[in-house]
C-alpha positions in Angstrom: -10.3 -21.3 -0.4 -10.7 -20.6 -4.0 -11.2 -16.9 -4.8 -12.6 -15.4 -8.0 -11.9 -11.8 -9.1 -15.7 -11.4 -9.2 -15.9 -12.3 -5.5 -13.7 -9.4 -4.4 -15.2 -6.4 -2.8 -13.7 -3.2 -1.4 -14.6 -1.4 1.8 -13.2 1.2 4.2 -11.1 0.4 7.2 -13.2 -1.3 9.9 -12.7 -2.7 13.4 -10.0 -5.3 13.5 -8.3 -4.2 10.2 -5.5 -2.3 11.9 -4.4 -5.3 13.9 -4.6 -7.5 10.8 -2.5 -5.0 8.8 0.2 -4.8 11.4 0.3 -8.6 11.8 0.3 -9.5 8.1 2.8 -6.8 7.2 5.1 -8.1 9.9 4.6 -11.8 9.0 4.9 -11.4 5.3 7.8 -9.1 5.3 9.7 -11.3 7.8 9.0 -14.4 5.7 9.7 -12.9 2.2 12.2 -10.1 2.9 13.8 -11.2 6.2 12.6 -8.0 8.0 13.0 -8.0 11.8 10.4 -6.9 14.4 11.2 -3.2 13.9 9.0 -3.1 10.8 5.8 -3.7 12.8 6.0 -0.4 14.7 6.4 1.5 11.4 3.2 -0.1 10.1 1.5 0.6 13.5 2.5 4.3 13.4 1.1 4.8 9.9 -2.2 3.2 11.0 -2.4 5.2 14.3 -1.7 8.4 12.4 -4.4 7.6 9.8 -7.0 6.6 12.4 -6.3 9.6 14.7 -5.8 12.3 12.0 -7.6 11.2 8.9 -9.0 13.9 6.7 -12.1 12.1 5.3 -12.3 14.6 2.5 -9.0 13.6 1.1 -7.7 10.4 2.7 -9.1 6.9 2.1 -8.4 3.3 2.9 -9.5 0.2 0.9 -9.6 -3.3 2.3 -10.2 -5.9 -0.3 -12.3 -8.9 0.9 -13.9 -12.0 -0.3 -16.7 -12.8 2.2 -15.2 -12.4 5.6 -11.6 -12.9 4.4 -9.3 -10.0 4.0 -7.2 -10.1 0.8 -5.4 -6.9 0.6 -5.2 -3.1 1.3 -4.1 0.2 0.0 -4.3 3.7 1.5 -4.3 7.1 0.0 -3.0 9.8 2.4 -1.7 13.3 2.5 2.0 13.7 1.9 2.4 17.0 3.7 3.1 18.7 0.3 0.4 20.4 -1.6 -0.9 18.5 -4.5 0.9 15.3 -3.6 -0.9 12.2 -2.2 0.9 9.2 -0.8 0.1 5.5 -1.5 0.6 3.5 1.7 0.1 0.0 3.1 -0.3 -1.7 -0.3 -0.6 -5.4 0.6 -1.9 -8.4 -1.2 -2.2 -11.8 0.6 -0.2 -14.4 -1.3 -3.3 -16.6 -1.9 -5.0 -13.6 -3.6 -2.2 -12.8 -6.0 -2.7 -13.3 -9.7 -6.3 -12.2 -9.7 -5.6 -8.6 -10.8 -6.2 -7.4 -7.3 -3.0 -5.3 -7.2 -4.1 -3.4 -10.3 -7.6 -2.8 -8.9 -6.2 -1.5 -5.6 -3.7 0.7 -7.4 -6.5 2.1 -9.7 -8.7 2.9 -6.7 -5.9 4.8 -5.0 -4.8 6.8 -8.2 -8.4 7.6 -9.1 -9.1 8.9 -5.6 -5.9 11.0 -5.5 -6.8 12.5 -8.9 -10.5 13.1 -7.9 -9.4 14.9 -4.7 -7.2 17.4 -6.6 -3.8 15.9 -6.4 -1.4 16.2 -9.3 1.1 13.5 -8.1 0.8 10.1 -6.3 4.0 9.2 -4.5 5.0 5.9 -2.8 8.0 4.5 -1.0 9.1 0.9 -1.5 12.1 -1.4 -1.8 13.8 -2.6 -5.0 13.3 -6.2 -3.9 9.5 -5.9 -4.5 9.8 -6.9 -8.1 6.2 -7.6 -8.8 5.0 -4.3 -7.3 7.7 -2.3 -9.1 6.7 -3.9 -12.4 3.1 -2.9 -11.7 4.1 0.7 -10.9 6.1 0.9 -14.1 3.2 -0.6 -16.1 1.0 2.1 -14.7 3.3 5.0 -15.6 5.0 5.6 -12.2 8.6 6.9 -12.5 11.4 6.0 -10.2 12.5 9.4 -8.7 14.9 8.3 -6.0 16.9 5.2 -5.0 19.3 4.7 -2.2 21.0 1.7 -0.4 20.1 1.5 3.3 20.0 -0.9 6.2 16.5 -1.0 7.6 14.5 -3.5 9.5 17.6 -5.6 10.0 18.5 -6.1 6.3 20.3 -4.3 3.5 17.8 -2.8 1.1 17.5 -0.3 -1.7 14.8 2.2 -0.8 12.9 3.6 -3.7 10.5 6.5 -4.3 8.1 6.3 -7.2 5.8 9.0 -8.5 2.8 9.0 -10.9 1.8 12.2 -12.7 -2.0 12.4 -12.3 -2.5 15.5 -14.5 
């Protein structure tokens, strides 16, 4: 399937998307990062929390599609701290990379966080996600914390990044 950036549309979370997100996160992180099956319950818990407790005035999900094919996602959710939003579930299918989709999803999330009164957008990731970290740096995110951990069956360096939205 050949995808053009012009063919990509964005919509809210719909029926079937939660299962797809859990499956694709599990598969892609296992294949590319060596994660074990303990990663899928984390993704599932994020989705269950979002679907059961979503504040529609502040929290938002975007699913990128081309026709009926899902290409990626990003969520903007409350952090539990006033003025700070969290970027979650940022995923781009390998066949959709290189089309500027990551930048478009990141822009949607940051714009939404800013428009809903947040002064900071925070995210949690791993140092091994080089392309994503380069995108965060390019967009003005600052690395605020970094720590070696063993999670999901592998040794990782967890990172927290923040973007000043003011």
